[in-house]
DOZA-848515 format. One record per residue: y negated, x negated, z negated of N, C-alpha, C in turn. Coordinates in Angstrom, 3 decimals, decimal comma, m for minus. Each point is the difference from the previous one (the first is absolute). Last residue first. Example, Ala and Ser with C-alpha at 12.3 -4.5 7.8 and 13.67 -1.06 7.14 Angstrom:
REM residues 2
{nyy 2,250 | nxx m12,850 | nzz m7,080 | cayy m1,190 | caxx m0,820 | cazz m0,060 | cyy m1,090 | cxx 0,770 | czz m0,730}
{nyy 5,720 | nxx m0,290 | nzz 0,070 | cayy m1,190 | caxx 0,890 | cazz 0,000 | cyy m1,200 | cxx m0,900 | czz 0,000}
***
This chain:
REM residues 85
{nyy m3,317 | nxx 22,785 | nzz 6,386 | cayy m1,112 | caxx 1,340 | cazz 1,010 | cyy 0,808 | cxx 1,275 | czz m0,347}
{nyy m0,847 | nxx m4,397 | nzz m3,443 | cayy 1,207 | caxx 1,267 | cazz 0,638 | cyy m0,604 | cxx 0,890 | czz 0,533}
{nyy m3,176 | nxx m4,177 | nzz m1,507 | cayy 0,854 | caxx 1,033 | cazz m0,673 | cyy 1,201 | cxx 0,612 | czz 1,429}
{nyy m0,916 | nxx m5,054 | nzz m1,827 | cayy m0,891 | caxx 1,140 | cazz 1,267 | cyy 0,990 | cxx 0,949 | czz m0,577}
{nyy 0,476 | nxx m3,851 | nzz m2,560 | cayy m1,097 | caxx 0,743 | cazz m0,526 | cyy m0,391 | cxx 1,298 | czz 1,258}
{nyy 3,571 | nxx m3,407 | nzz 0,030 | cayy 0,387 | caxx 0,825 | cazz m0,677 | cyy m1,584 | cxx 0,968 | czz m0,663}
{nyy m0,111 | nxx m3,616 | nzz 3,158 | cayy 1,047 | caxx 0,835 | cazz 0,663 | cyy 0,482 | cxx 1,578 | czz m1,161}
{nyy m2,589 | nxx m3,991 | nzz m1,173 | cayy m1,002 | caxx 0,882 | cazz 0,583 | cyy 0,900 | cxx 1,063 | czz 0,843}
{nyy 2,143 | nxx m3,130 | nzz m2,810 | cayy m0,590 | caxx 0,950 | cazz m0,764 | cyy m1,134 | cxx 0,732 | czz 0,838}
{nyy 2,586 | nxx m3,415 | nzz 1,682 | cayy 1,162 | caxx 1,502 | cazz m0,399 | cyy m0,812 | cxx 0,977 | czz m0,237}
{nyy m2,218 | nxx m3,952 | nzz 1,413 | cayy 0,283 | caxx 0,679 | cazz 1,273 | cyy 0,974 | cxx 1,079 | czz m0,777}
{nyy m1,497 | nxx m3,017 | nzz m2,900 | cayy m0,957 | caxx 0,655 | cazz 0,439 | cyy 0,543 | cxx 0,844 | czz 1,215}
{nyy 3,358 | nxx m3,097 | nzz m1,995 | cayy m0,391 | caxx 1,604 | cazz m0,684 | cyy m1,812 | cxx 0,434 | czz 0,221}
{nyy 1,277 | nxx m3,216 | nzz 2,729 | cayy 1,310 | caxx 0,780 | cazz 0,284 | cyy m0,665 | cxx 1,205 | czz m1,059}
{nyy m2,348 | nxx m3,667 | nzz 0,037 | cayy m0,230 | caxx 0,135 | cazz 1,515 | cyy 1,094 | cxx 1,624 | czz m0,461}
{nyy 0,349 | nxx m2,986 | nzz m3,547 | cayy m1,343 | caxx 0,831 | cazz m0,056 | cyy 0,029 | cxx 0,475 | czz 1,403}
{nyy 3,902 | nxx m2,970 | nzz m0,322 | cayy m0,215 | caxx 1,621 | cazz m1,095 | cyy m1,067 | cxx 0,132 | czz 0,074}
{nyy m0,517 | nxx m3,130 | nzz 2,762 | cayy 0,443 | caxx 0,540 | cazz 0,292 | cyy 0,689 | cxx 1,383 | czz m0,574}
{nyy m3,191 | nxx m3,485 | nzz m1,634 | cayy m0,226 | caxx 0,610 | cazz 0,660 | cyy 0,812 | cxx 1,228 | czz 0,980}
{nyy 1,516 | nxx m3,129 | nzz m3,010 | cayy m0,516 | caxx 0,979 | cazz m1,107 | cyy m0,676 | cxx 1,003 | czz 1,364}
{nyy 4,244 | nxx m2,477 | nzz 1,766 | cayy m1,354 | caxx m0,454 | cazz m0,711 | cyy m0,713 | cxx 1,208 | czz m0,888}
{nyy 3,950 | nxx m1,034 | nzz 4,218 | cayy m0,180 | caxx 0,340 | cazz m0,870 | cyy m0,618 | cxx m0,962 | czz m1,415}
{nyy m0,428 | nxx 0,558 | nzz 5,441 | cayy 0,348 | caxx m0,902 | cazz m0,731 | cyy m0,411 | cxx 1,020 | czz m1,230}
{nyy 1,551 | nxx 2,618 | nzz 3,637 | cayy m1,427 | caxx m0,433 | cazz m0,486 | cyy 0,983 | cxx m0,773 | czz m0,756}
{nyy 2,125 | nxx 2,569 | nzz 4,577 | cayy 0,097 | caxx m0,801 | cazz m1,236 | cyy m1,544 | cxx m0,751 | czz m0,465}
{nyy 2,040 | nxx 4,321 | nzz 3,704 | cayy m0,824 | caxx m1,052 | cazz m0,475 | cyy 0,037 | cxx m0,530 | czz m1,383}
{nyy 2,031 | nxx 3,509 | nzz 4,836 | cayy 0,030 | caxx m0,356 | cazz m1,889 | cyy m0,587 | cxx m1,054 | czz m0,276}
{nyy m0,731 | nxx 4,062 | nzz 3,561 | cayy 0,310 | caxx m1,658 | cazz 0,036 | cyy 0,251 | cxx m0,061 | czz m1,672}
{nyy 0,740 | nxx 4,247 | nzz 3,769 | cayy m0,622 | caxx m0,446 | cazz m0,657 | cyy 0,230 | cxx m1,443 | czz m0,194}
{nyy 2,240 | nxx 3,517 | nzz 2,110 | cayy m0,551 | caxx 0,686 | cazz m0,496 | cyy m0,937 | cxx m0,757 | czz m0,818}
{nyy 3,854 | nxx m1,816 | nzz 2,000 | cayy m0,554 | caxx 0,832 | cazz 0,807 | cyy m1,080 | cxx 0,796 | czz m0,160}
{nyy 0,383 | nxx m4,577 | nzz m1,966 | cayy 1,054 | caxx 0,901 | cazz m0,206 | cyy m0,893 | cxx 0,870 | czz 1,231}
{nyy 0,186 | nxx m5,387 | nzz m2,208 | cayy m0,498 | caxx 1,107 | cazz 0,763 | cyy 0,618 | cxx 0,995 | czz 0,295}
{nyy m1,207 | nxx m4,210 | nzz m3,675 | cayy 0,974 | caxx 0,626 | cazz 1,072 | cyy m0,327 | cxx 1,008 | czz 1,078}
{nyy m2,849 | nxx m2,895 | nzz m3,100 | cayy 1,820 | caxx m0,422 | cazz m0,737 | cyy 0,645 | cxx 0,348 | czz 1,157}
{nyy m5,315 | nxx m1,391 | nzz 0,016 | cayy 1,173 | caxx 1,012 | cazz m0,038 | cyy 1,410 | cxx m0,961 | czz 0,144}
{nyy m4,177 | nxx m1,282 | nzz m3,579 | cayy 0,579 | caxx m0,132 | cazz 1,657 | cyy 0,875 | cxx 0,912 | czz 0,510}
{nyy m5,408 | nxx m0,046 | nzz m2,861 | cayy 1,351 | caxx 0,373 | cazz m0,359 | cyy 0,936 | cxx m0,610 | czz 1,500}
{nyy m4,683 | nxx 0,784 | nzz m3,109 | cayy 0,400 | caxx m0,240 | cazz 0,770 | cyy 1,511 | cxx m0,297 | czz m0,210}
{nyy m4,339 | nxx 3,568 | nzz m1,836 | cayy 1,150 | caxx m1,294 | cazz 0,002 | cyy 0,682 | cxx m0,419 | czz 0,963}
{nyy m4,380 | nxx 3,616 | nzz m1,478 | cayy 0,799 | caxx m0,312 | cazz 1,504 | cyy 0,717 | cxx m1,682 | czz m1,208}
{nyy m1,801 | nxx 4,860 | nzz m1,964 | cayy m0,398 | caxx m0,860 | cazz 0,755 | cyy 0,768 | cxx m0,308 | czz 0,715}
{nyy 0,565 | nxx 3,985 | nzz m2,349 | cayy m0,010 | caxx m1,260 | cazz m0,604 | cyy m0,352 | cxx m1,525 | czz 0,100}
{nyy m1,073 | nxx 4,626 | nzz 2,171 | cayy m0,533 | caxx m0,112 | cazz m1,583 | cyy 0,458 | cxx m1,181 | czz m1,072}
{nyy 0,783 | nxx 0,753 | nzz 4,886 | cayy m1,616 | caxx 0,441 | cazz m0,175 | cyy m0,317 | cxx 0,216 | czz m1,444}
{nyy 3,830 | nxx m3,656 | nzz 2,436 | cayy m0,359 | caxx 1,288 | cazz m0,502 | cyy m0,956 | cxx 0,400 | czz m0,552}
{nyy 2,261 | nxx m3,745 | nzz 3,664 | cayy m1,501 | caxx 0,222 | cazz m1,007 | cyy 0,525 | cxx 1,781 | czz m0,631}
{nyy 3,296 | nxx m5,031 | nzz 1,717 | cayy m0,421 | caxx 1,661 | cazz m0,523 | cyy m0,523 | cxx 0,382 | czz m0,314}
{nyy 0,586 | nxx m4,523 | nzz 3,084 | cayy m0,250 | caxx 0,591 | cazz m1,039 | cyy m0,189 | cxx 1,320 | czz 0,088}
{nyy 3,194 | nxx m4,219 | nzz 1,940 | cayy m0,618 | caxx 0,854 | cazz 0,245 | cyy m1,189 | cxx 0,062 | czz m1,209}
{nyy 3,934 | nxx m3,887 | nzz 2,864 | cayy m1,471 | caxx 0,521 | cazz m1,478 | cyy m0,234 | cxx 1,309 | czz 0,346}
{nyy 5,151 | nxx m1,027 | nzz 1,822 | cayy m1,902 | caxx m0,055 | cazz 1,067 | cyy m0,596 | cxx 0,373 | czz m1,745}
{nyy 5,226 | nxx m0,010 | nzz 0,465 | cayy m0,699 | caxx m0,893 | cazz m0,739 | cyy m1,273 | cxx m0,534 | czz 0,554}
{nyy 2,085 | nxx 3,905 | nzz 3,047 | cayy 0,577 | caxx m0,371 | cazz m1,256 | cyy m0,445 | cxx m1,778 | czz m0,263}
{nyy m2,950 | nxx 2,570 | nzz 3,553 | cayy 1,221 | caxx m0,783 | cazz m0,759 | cyy 0,462 | cxx 0,341 | czz m0,952}
{nyy m3,119 | nxx 4,090 | nzz 1,215 | cayy m0,047 | caxx m1,629 | cazz 0,040 | cyy 1,112 | cxx m0,731 | czz m0,361}
{nyy m1,335 | nxx 4,760 | nzz 1,429 | cayy 1,088 | caxx m0,281 | cazz 0,011 | cyy 0,013 | cxx m1,491 | czz m0,230}
{nyy m2,612 | nxx 5,129 | nzz m0,635 | cayy m0,437 | caxx m1,056 | cazz 0,192 | cyy 1,616 | cxx m0,865 | czz m0,075}
{nyy m0,590 | nxx 4,297 | nzz m0,916 | cayy 0,333 | caxx 0,124 | cazz 1,351 | cyy m0,387 | cxx m1,865 | czz 0,722}
{nyy 1,547 | nxx 2,834 | nzz m5,401 | cayy m1,057 | caxx m0,674 | cazz 1,034 | cyy 0,312 | cxx 0,210 | czz 1,489}
{nyy 0,990 | nxx 0,435 | nzz m5,353 | cayy 0,326 | caxx 1,106 | cazz 0,677 | cyy m1,004 | cxx m0,400 | czz 1,005}
{nyy 1,330 | nxx m3,467 | nzz m4,036 | cayy m0,709 | caxx 0,958 | cazz 0,685 | cyy 0,553 | cxx 0,545 | czz 0,922}
{nyy 1,302 | nxx m2,628 | nzz m4,671 | cayy 0,620 | caxx 0,517 | cazz 1,371 | cyy m0,999 | cxx 0,991 | czz 0,141}
{nyy m0,296 | nxx m4,598 | nzz m3,915 | cayy m0,046 | caxx 1,580 | cazz 0,896 | cyy 0,463 | cxx 0,418 | czz 1,184}
{nyy m0,197 | nxx m3,914 | nzz m4,304 | cayy m0,285 | caxx 0,124 | cazz 0,989 | cyy 0,418 | cxx 1,484 | czz 0,764}
{nyy 0,018 | nxx m2,258 | nzz m4,592 | cayy 0,457 | caxx m1,166 | cazz 1,052 | cyy m0,194 | cxx 0,337 | czz 1,101}
{nyy m1,378 | nxx 3,043 | nzz m3,584 | cayy m0,666 | caxx m1,313 | cazz 0,093 | cyy 0,487 | cxx m1,110 | czz 0,399}
{nyy 0,706 | nxx 4,360 | nzz 2,137 | cayy 0,261 | caxx 0,201 | cazz m1,362 | cyy m0,859 | cxx m1,388 | czz m0,461}
{nyy 0,570 | nxx 4,201 | nzz 3,475 | cayy m0,518 | caxx m0,426 | cazz m0,425 | cyy 0,032 | cxx m1,023 | czz m1,225}
{nyy 1,050 | nxx 4,074 | nzz 4,627 | cayy 0,763 | caxx m0,651 | cazz m0,943 | cyy m1,051 | cxx m0,563 | czz m0,784}
{nyy m1,384 | nxx 2,072 | nzz 3,794 | cayy 0,903 | caxx 0,746 | cazz m0,767 | cyy 0,579 | cxx m0,345 | czz m0,961}
{nyy m4,607 | nxx 0,221 | nzz 2,963 | cayy 0,710 | caxx m1,139 | cazz m1,612 | cyy 1,045 | cxx 0,892 | czz m0,042}
{nyy m2,401 | nxx 0,253 | nzz 4,909 | cayy 0,455 | caxx 1,067 | cazz m1,503 | cyy 0,731 | cxx m1,214 | czz m0,812}
{nyy m3,769 | nxx m1,703 | nzz 4,616 | cayy 1,357 | caxx 0,094 | cazz m1,117 | cyy m0,321 | cxx 0,987 | czz m0,877}
{nyy m2,384 | nxx m2,103 | nzz 4,789 | cayy m0,221 | caxx 0,963 | cazz m1,530 | cyy 1,685 | cxx m0,033 | czz m0,533}
{nyy m2,510 | nxx m4,297 | nzz 2,152 | cayy 1,049 | caxx 1,181 | cazz 0,393 | cyy m0,233 | cxx 0,808 | czz m1,101}
{nyy m2,641 | nxx m5,329 | nzz 2,328 | cayy m0,072 | caxx 1,612 | cazz m0,977 | cyy 0,563 | cxx 1,110 | czz 0,552}
{nyy 1,175 | nxx m4,858 | nzz 2,017 | cayy m1,215 | caxx 0,872 | cazz 0,196 | cyy 0,535 | cxx 1,149 | czz m1,702}
{nyy 2,355 | nxx m3,666 | nzz 0,576 | cayy m0,500 | caxx m0,371 | cazz 1,523 | cyy m1,277 | cxx 1,099 | czz m0,118}
{nyy 1,708 | nxx 1,217 | nzz m4,697 | cayy 0,361 | caxx m1,560 | cazz 0,845 | cyy m0,490 | cxx m0,643 | czz 1,227}
{nyy m0,519 | nxx 3,644 | nzz m4,322 | cayy m0,947 | caxx m0,919 | cazz 0,894 | cyy 0,984 | cxx m1,224 | czz 0,121}
{nyy 0,391 | nxx 5,307 | nzz m1,570 | cayy 0,711 | caxx m1,090 | cazz 0,109 | cyy m1,068 | cxx m0,831 | czz 1,016}
{nyy m1,127 | nxx 4,413 | nzz m2,747 | cayy m0,083 | caxx m0,765 | cazz 0,913 | cyy 0,687 | cxx m1,087 | czz 0,064}
{nyy 0,046 | nxx 5,285 | nzz m2,812 | cayy m0,097 | caxx m2,114 | cazz m0,439 | cyy m0,482 | cxx m0,127 | czz 1,862}
{nyy m0,416 | nxx 5,393 | nzz m2,685 | cayy 0,579 | caxx m0,976 | cazz 1,379 | cyy m0,304 | cxx m1,471 | czz m0,342}
***
């Protein structure tokens, strides 16, 4: 479980992630264009901007750089290393 940090921290499930952004399933609805942060328990924290809102979540964009690539790879690796229930 991730935490979307906008006005207040909100739980968020990471549905997709790449070096340029992510889609989070969350009840939080920060305004499009607002600056937020995404905290992943194993990948760390990365700054982002809200790109769009959907009924079931929020799309966020990262600045594409080495840090965003490392964040995405760490999040993907963490998900792949979890045992299947």
